[in-house]
DRENFI-340403 format. One line per field, with one value per residue: z negated, y negated, x negated of N, C-alpha, C, CB in turn. Coordinates in steps of 0.1 Angstrom, whole numbers, always signed. Glycine has a CB too. Layout:
BEGIN
n_zz (Z, ...)
n_yy (Y, ...)
n_xx (X, ...)
ca_zz (Z, ...)
ca_yy (Y, ...)
ca_xx (X, ...)
c_zz (Z, ...)
c_yy (Y, ...)
c_xx (X, ...)
cb_zz (Z, ...)
cb_yy (Y, ...)
cb_xx (X, ...)
REM end
This chain:
BEGIN
n_zz (-1162, -1160, -1134, -1140, -1122, -1096, -1077, -1052, -1021, -998, -964, -942, -914, -926, -946, -924, -912, -918, -924, -899, -885, -902, -890, -867, -867, -875, -858, -840, -850, -853, -824, -815, -823, -804, -782, -764, -763, -741, -722, -730, -702, -691, -665, -638, -616, -584, -585, -576, -539, -540, -566, -569, -551, -547, -539, -508, -486, -480, -449, -428, -409, -382, -360, -333, -310, -317, -328, -337, -370, -372, -343, -356, -371, -360, -340, -360, -370, -347, -341, -364, -362, -337, -342, -371, -347, -335, -350, -367, -395, -421, -438, -454, -466, -496, -510, -513, -537, -541, -568, -599, -592, -610, -615, -637, -661, -659, -657, -680, -698, -706, -698, -686, -704, -720, -704, -699, -723, -733, -712, -715, -739, -730, -717, -736, -749, -733, -725, -750, -773, -789, -818, -821, -804, -820, -825, -805, -789, -798, -796, -771, -764, -782, -761, -733, -740, -740, -718, -699, -707, -702, -671, -671, -672, -653, -635, -639, -636, -608, -594, -605, -593, -570, -567, -569, -541, -526, -534, -529, -500, -493, -501, -487, -462, -467, -465, -441, -426, -436, -425, -397, -390, -393, -383, -357, -361, -355, -334, -321, -331, -323, -294, -291, -295, -324, -351, -368, -402)
n_yy (+476, +464, +449, +427, +438, +418, +408, +416, +390, +386, +401, +373, +378, +397, +376, +355, +368, +378, +359, +350, +378, +379, +357, +368, +388, +374, +360, +381, +391, +368, +364, +388, +386, +372, +390, +402, +431, +455, +462, +485, +494, +507, +537, +526, +524, +515, +494, +513, +501, +497, +492, +462, +443, +439, +460, +476, +475, +500, +514, +514, +535, +532, +547, +538, +549, +567, +591, +627, +641, +663, +650, +631, +635, +649, +629, +612, +628, +629, +606, +596, +620, +606, +577, +586, +593, +571, +553, +566, +571, +584, +577, +595, +613, +614, +598, +604, +597, +590, +604, +578, +562, +571, +545, +521, +535, +538, +513, +507, +513, +499, +505, +485, +471, +480, +498, +468, +460, +477, +472, +449, +451, +464, +444, +424, +438, +439, +415, +405, +393, +416, +417, +405, +419, +438, +416, +409, +428, +437, +409, +405, +429, +422, +400, +408, +426, +411, +400, +424, +428, +409, +414, +437, +432, +409, +423, +442, +425, +414, +444, +448, +425, +432, +456, +449, +438, +457, +472, +455, +446, +475, +477, +455, +473, +494, +482, +474, +494, +508, +485, +486, +509, +506, +491, +508, +532, +519, +507, +529, +543, +525, +524, +549, +541, +530, +512, +490, +484)
n_xx (-1028, -993, -971, -948, -916, -902, -873, -868, -865, -836, -835, -839, -823, -800, -789, -776, -762, -738, -717, -714, -706, -681, -670, -663, -651, -634, -620, -616, -595, -572, -570, -560, -535, -523, -518, -500, -481, -475, -445, -423, -407, -375, -368, -350, -325, -312, -282, -250, -239, -211, -209, -217, -204, -173, -147, -138, -111, -94, -90, -61, -41, -17, +8, +22, +34, +49, +32, +33, +26, +5, -7, -17, -35, -54, -60, -73, -93, -114, -113, -131, -154, -166, -170, -192, -209, -217, -228, -242, -237, -223, -196, -185, -200, -219, -243, -279, -298, -330, -354, -364, -395, -420, -432, -430, -437, -465, -471, -461, -486, -508, -532, -550, -553, -568, -593, -603, -612, -634, -653, -654, -667, -693, -705, -710, -725, -749, -753, -765, -789, -808, -803, -783, -762, -741, -721, -715, -703, -680, -670, -667, -650, -629, -623, -618, -600, -577, -575, -576, -550, -533, -537, -522, -496, -493, -493, -473, -450, -451, -451, -417, -409, -410, -396, -369, -365, -367, -343, -327, -327, -323, -293, -284, -285, -268, -243, -243, -240, -218, -196, -203, -194, -163, -155, -160, -148, -124, -120, -118, -92, -78, -76, -63, -36, -27, -19, -41, -43)
ca_zz (-1164, -1154, -1136, -1141, -1106, -1092, -1070, -1029, -1017, -985, -950, -935, -907, -937, -949, -915, -901, -924, -918, -883, -884, -907, -882, -856, -872, -881, -847, -832, -857, -844, -807, -813, -824, -790, -773, -760, -757, -724, -726, -720, -691, -684, -653, -641, -603, -583, -586, -557, -533, -543, -583, -565, -546, -544, -528, -495, -484, -470, -436, -429, -393, -382, -355, -325, -300, -323, -326, -347, -381, -364, -338, -364, -381, -351, -339, -369, -375, -338, -340, -375, -356, -327, -350, -372, -339, -330, -357, -372, -407, -429, -449, -464, -478, -512, -504, -524, -543, -548, -584, -595, -593, -625, -619, -650, -678, -657, -655, -699, -704, -714, -694, -685, -715, -727, -693, -703, -731, -726, -703, -726, -750, -725, -707, -746, -760, -724, -721, -762, -780, -795, -829, -823, -799, -823, -827, -785, -785, -806, -789, -750, -763, -779, -748, -724, -740, -739, -703, -691, -707, -690, -659, -668, -673, -639, -620, -641, -631, -595, -592, -606, -577, -552, -569, -568, -532, -519, -539, -524, -487, -493, -502, -472, -446, -461, -467, -425, -417, -435, -416, -385, -391, -404, -368, -344, -364, -359, -320, -315, -331, -315, -278, -290, -299, -333, -355, -377, -412)
ca_yy (+467, +470, +439, +430, +440, +407, +410, +409, +382, +393, +392, +362, +384, +400, +361, +349, +385, +383, +351, +358, +389, +379, +344, +373, +394, +363, +351, +390, +392, +355, +366, +398, +381, +368, +397, +406, +444, +457, +464, +495, +497, +521, +534, +521, +526, +498, +501, +518, +494, +495, +485, +448, +437, +438, +477, +469, +482, +513, +512, +526, +533, +535, +555, +525, +553, +584, +605, +634, +645, +668, +643, +615, +640, +652, +615, +605, +638, +632, +587, +600, +621, +596, +567, +585, +593, +555, +545, +576, +564, +593, +576, +610, +618, +610, +591, +610, +584, +596, +598, +565, +566, +568, +536, +521, +545, +533, +499, +499, +524, +495, +510, +477, +467, +497, +490, +457, +462, +487, +468, +435, +454, +466, +435, +417, +439, +440, +401, +395, +395, +431, +414, +400, +433, +445, +407, +404, +437, +429, +400, +408, +442, +415, +390, +419, +437, +403, +396, +434, +429, +395, +416, +444, +422, +405, +433, +449, +413, +418, +456, +447, +419, +446, +470, +440, +428, +468, +478, +440, +454, +487, +474, +448, +478, +503, +470, +467, +505, +506, +478, +493, +525, +508, +487, +518, +534, +511, +503, +545, +546, +517, +531, +558, +535, +534, +498, +487, +478)
ca_xx (-1019, -984, -966, -931, -915, -896, -863, -874, -860, -828, -843, -831, -814, -787, -776, -774, -751, -731, -711, -714, -693, -667, -664, -659, -639, -615, -617, -610, -578, -567, -572, -553, -523, -519, -520, -486, -475, -470, -434, -417, -397, -369, -363, -336, -321, -305, -267, -247, -231, -199, -206, -224, -196, -158, -147, -135, -97, -90, -85, -50, -39, +0, +14, +26, +36, +59, +28, +33, +16, -2, -12, -26, -44, -64, -67, -85, -110, -121, -124, -143, -165, -170, -178, -202, -219, -220, -229, -253, -233, -210, -192, -178, -210, -225, -257, -287, -307, -345, -354, -370, -410, -427, -445, -423, -447, -474, -471, -466, -492, -518, -549, -558, -562, -582, -604, -612, -618, -643, -666, -660, -680, -707, -709, -711, -740, -753, -763, -767, -801, -809, -801, -765, -756, -727, -707, -712, -698, -666, -661, -663, -637, -614, -617, -618, -588, -570, -580, -569, -540, -528, -532, -511, -481, -490, -490, -460, -438, -448, -441, -408, -404, -413, -386, -356, -363, -364, -329, -316, -329, -312, -279, -275, -283, -260, -229, -239, -239, -200, -193, -204, -184, -148, -150, -159, -132, -107, -123, -113, -79, -66, -75, -52, -24, -26, -26, -49, -38)
c_zz (-1151, -1149, -1133, -1126, -1100, -1077, -1059, -1027, -1001, -973, -948, -925, -919, -939, -937, -906, -906, -926, -904, -877, -893, -896, -867, -863, -870, -869, -836, -838, -853, -828, -812, -811, -812, -779, -773, -754, -747, -732, -719, -711, -694, -676, -650, -622, -600, -584, -574, -553, -535, -555, -583, -559, -547, -534, -517, -494, -476, -455, -435, -411, -385, -366, -346, -313, -310, -327, -341, -361, -379, -358, -341, -372, -371, -343, -349, -374, -359, -335, -352, -368, -348, -336, -362, -364, -335, -336, -366, -391, -411, -440, -461, -473, -492, -510, -518, -527, -549, -562, -584, -601, -608, -628, -633, -657, -676, -658, -673, -703, -714, -709, -688, -695, -720, -717, -695, -714, -738, -719, -708, -732, -745, -722, -721, -751, -748, -721, -737, -764, -788, -813, -830, -813, -803, -822, -812, -788, -785, -798, -775, -756, -761, -763, -735, -724, -735, -725, -694, -697, -701, -674, -652, -668, -662, -632, -622, -638, -615, -587, -594, -599, -566, -556, -564, -552, -525, -518, -530, -508, -485, -492, -491, -464, -449, -460, -448, -416, -424, -428, -401, -381, -389, -385, -356, -349, -355, -342, -314, -313, -324, -304, -278, -295, -313, -337, -366, -388, -420)
c_yy (+467, +459, +442, +431, +426, +413, +405, +400, +390, +388, +379, +363, +385, +389, +359, +360, +384, +370, +349, +366, +383, +364, +354, +381, +386, +363, +365, +390, +378, +357, +378, +393, +377, +379, +405, +420, +443, +463, +474, +493, +508, +521, +537, +525, +517, +507, +503, +505, +488, +489, +465, +436, +443, +454, +469, +477, +485, +507, +523, +522, +539, +540, +544, +536, +568, +591, +611, +633, +648, +657, +633, +624, +644, +641, +609, +613, +630, +619, +591, +604, +608, +584, +571, +587, +587, +551, +552, +571, +575, +584, +588, +615, +609, +607, +599, +602, +596, +595, +585, +569, +562, +558, +526, +524, +539, +522, +495, +507, +517, +498, +496, +475, +472, +496, +479, +462, +465, +482, +453, +438, +463, +456, +427, +422, +440, +424, +390, +401, +405, +421, +410, +410, +433, +432, +405, +415, +436, +416, +402, +420, +434, +408, +402, +425, +426, +403, +411, +431, +418, +406, +426, +439, +413, +417, +441, +439, +418, +432, +454, +437, +426, +454, +462, +441, +449, +472, +468, +447, +464, +486, +466, +458, +490, +492, +472, +481, +509, +498, +480, +505, +517, +502, +499, +530, +532, +509, +518, +546, +534, +518, +540, +553, +539, +516, +495, +478, +479)
c_xx (-1006, -978, -957, -928, -903, -890, -871, -865, -850, -839, -830, -819, -802, -782, -769, -762, -739, -716, -705, -702, -683, -662, -655, -651, -622, -611, -607, -594, -568, -559, -561, -538, -513, -521, -503, -485, -476, -459, -429, -405, -387, -362, -351, -337, -310, -290, -259, -242, -223, -199, -211, -215, -179, -158, -136, -121, -100, -86, -70, -47, -24, +4, +24, +35, +49, +47, +30, +24, +7, -11, -26, -38, -60, -72, -75, -99, -116, -125, -135, -155, -175, -176, -187, -211, -225, -225, -240, -246, -222, -206, -191, -189, -219, -242, -263, -295, -320, -346, -363, -382, -414, -434, -443, -434, -456, -478, -467, -474, -505, -532, -557, -566, -568, -596, -609, -614, -634, -650, -665, -673, -692, -712, -717, -726, -748, -764, -760, -780, -797, -797, -783, -753, -744, -721, -708, -702, -680, -660, -665, -652, -630, -612, -612, -602, -576, -568, -570, -552, -529, -525, -523, -500, -479, -486, -477, -449, -438, -443, -426, -397, -402, -401, -374, -357, -362, -353, -323, -316, -318, -297, -275, -276, -275, -245, -236, -237, -221, -193, -193, -195, -171, -149, -153, -146, -120, -108, -112, -102, -71, -66, -66, -37, -20, -29, -29, -48, -50)
cb_zz (-1166, -1162, -1131, -1151, -1101, -1092, -1073, -1011, -1015, -983, -931, -929, -900, -952, -952, -910, -903, -936, -920, -882, -890, -929, -876, -848, -889, -888, -839, -833, -876, -841, -797, -824, -830, -785, -775, -750, -759, -711, -727, -727, -678, -689, -644, -651, -599, -563, -594, -552, -529, -541, -599, -554, -533, -534, -537, -480, -484, -477, -424, -444, -385, -386, -364, -317, -290, -307, -320, -340, -387, -356, -335, -380, -390, -343, -337, -382, -374, -328, -349, -386, -348, -318, -354, -380, -333, -327, -362, -366, -405, -436, -445, -453, -470, -526, -502, -523, -558, -544, -595, -601, -583, -630, -605, -652, -681, -651, -642, -714, -692, -725, -679, -682, -723, -719, -682, -703, -732, -719, -684, -740, -762, -715, -697, -755, -772, -715, -701, -776, -786, -797, -831, -817, -804, -838, -838, -767, -792, -823, -793, -734, -774, -791, -740, -728, -757, -746, -700, -693, -719, -685, -655, -673, -686, -633, -618, -655, -634, -591, -601, -615, -571, -552, -586, -577, -527, -521, -557, -524, -486, -504, -515, -463, -437, -471, -481, -417, -418, -447, -418, -385, -410, -424, -363, -341, -375, -373, -316, -323, -346, -315, -272, -299, -290, -337, -352, -373, -418)
cb_yy (+454, +479, +429, +417, +460, +394, +405, +422, +371, +386, +406, +355, +399, +405, +344, +345, +406, +390, +345, +369, +405, +377, +331, +379, +396, +343, +343, +405, +392, +345, +370, +407, +371, +356, +405, +397, +448, +468, +454, +505, +500, +529, +538, +501, +539, +485, +494, +533, +497, +506, +498, +451, +435, +421, +497, +471, +477, +523, +516, +523, +541, +518, +566, +513, +555, +596, +606, +645, +654, +677, +641, +604, +655, +660, +606, +601, +666, +640, +567, +613, +630, +592, +557, +589, +596, +544, +539, +570, +549, +608, +571, +626, +624, +625, +569, +621, +570, +588, +611, +550, +556, +577, +525, +531, +564, +536, +493, +497, +536, +501, +524, +470, +463, +521, +487, +444, +466, +496, +471, +431, +462, +475, +426, +418, +455, +444, +391, +395, +382, +440, +405, +380, +447, +453, +391, +408, +448, +421, +386, +418, +454, +400, +378, +430, +446, +393, +396, +451, +433, +379, +417, +452, +413, +398, +446, +456, +393, +415, +467, +448, +411, +462, +477, +421, +410, +477, +477, +417, +462, +493, +469, +435, +482, +519, +448, +456, +518, +503, +470, +497, +537, +495, +472, +527, +526, +490, +502, +556, +548, +506, +537, +570, +538, +549, +487, +486, +483)
cb_xx (-1028, -976, -970, -921, -908, -908, -850, -871, -873, -808, -847, -839, -821, -790, -783, -789, -757, -739, -715, -726, -697, -667, -681, -667, -643, -614, -635, -618, -579, -580, -592, -555, -526, -526, -534, -481, -462, -479, -426, -415, -403, -363, -368, -331, -318, -309, -259, -232, -227, -192, -221, -234, -203, -153, -137, -147, -85, -76, -97, -33, -53, +9, +19, +9, +20, +69, +13, +32, +18, +5, -3, -12, -35, -58, -58, -80, -110, -116, -111, -138, -161, -158, -169, -203, -219, -212, -217, -274, -229, -215, -181, -173, -222, -223, -260, -294, -297, -358, -361, -363, -421, -435, -448, -410, -451, -476, -457, -454, -496, -516, -549, -554, -559, -572, -601, -609, -612, -638, -666, -650, -675, -709, -695, -698, -743, -741, -754, -756, -806, -834, -812, -762, -763, -724, -706, -727, -705, -671, -662, -682, -631, -612, -633, -629, -584, -573, -604, -577, -539, -549, -540, -510, -480, -503, -504, -458, -445, -457, -444, -410, -411, -433, -383, -356, -378, -371, -324, -325, -343, -314, -276, -282, -299, -259, -229, -255, -255, -195, -198, -216, -185, -140, -160, -177, -129, -105, -143, -114, -76, -65, -88, -57, -13, -35, -20, -57, -25)
REM end
């Protein structure tokens, strides 16, 4: 005799897993909308000091004792050399700027978010029960990715603030050197009987 086959009931774990997985996917999609993608920053260099403020007027030297044109050129050259030696600054040299560091590209790579997602998935798998390790890995990856992205953004902002402070200090040093050079040049030319204008 042959008994009619009756459908076997689904295992309780299969029924309870579907709503949990759907809930985790919905939570992951909702949380992923909160992630702010790291901004791509264009590498930029600090503006030259002349662009940041009004240009200084050129120094003019007028002979007060009838010096010849050749004497004026010689005096100007010798005072220029003396002022350069005294101040260690040569305004006739074009400053060589170092290329921008590639930290801007590193800041926006999203490595922190990726590392956070991998770490979160591993922690989720370790701390969960064997039955729910998949859901815990997904949730851990989402939360780890969010935390990593936030860390990336904070590091990028801190690096931007440090770059701005460094640029401001360099600009202040450059302006101070120009002022020192002009004072030294004026003193030398005044000693050689020129009026400074």
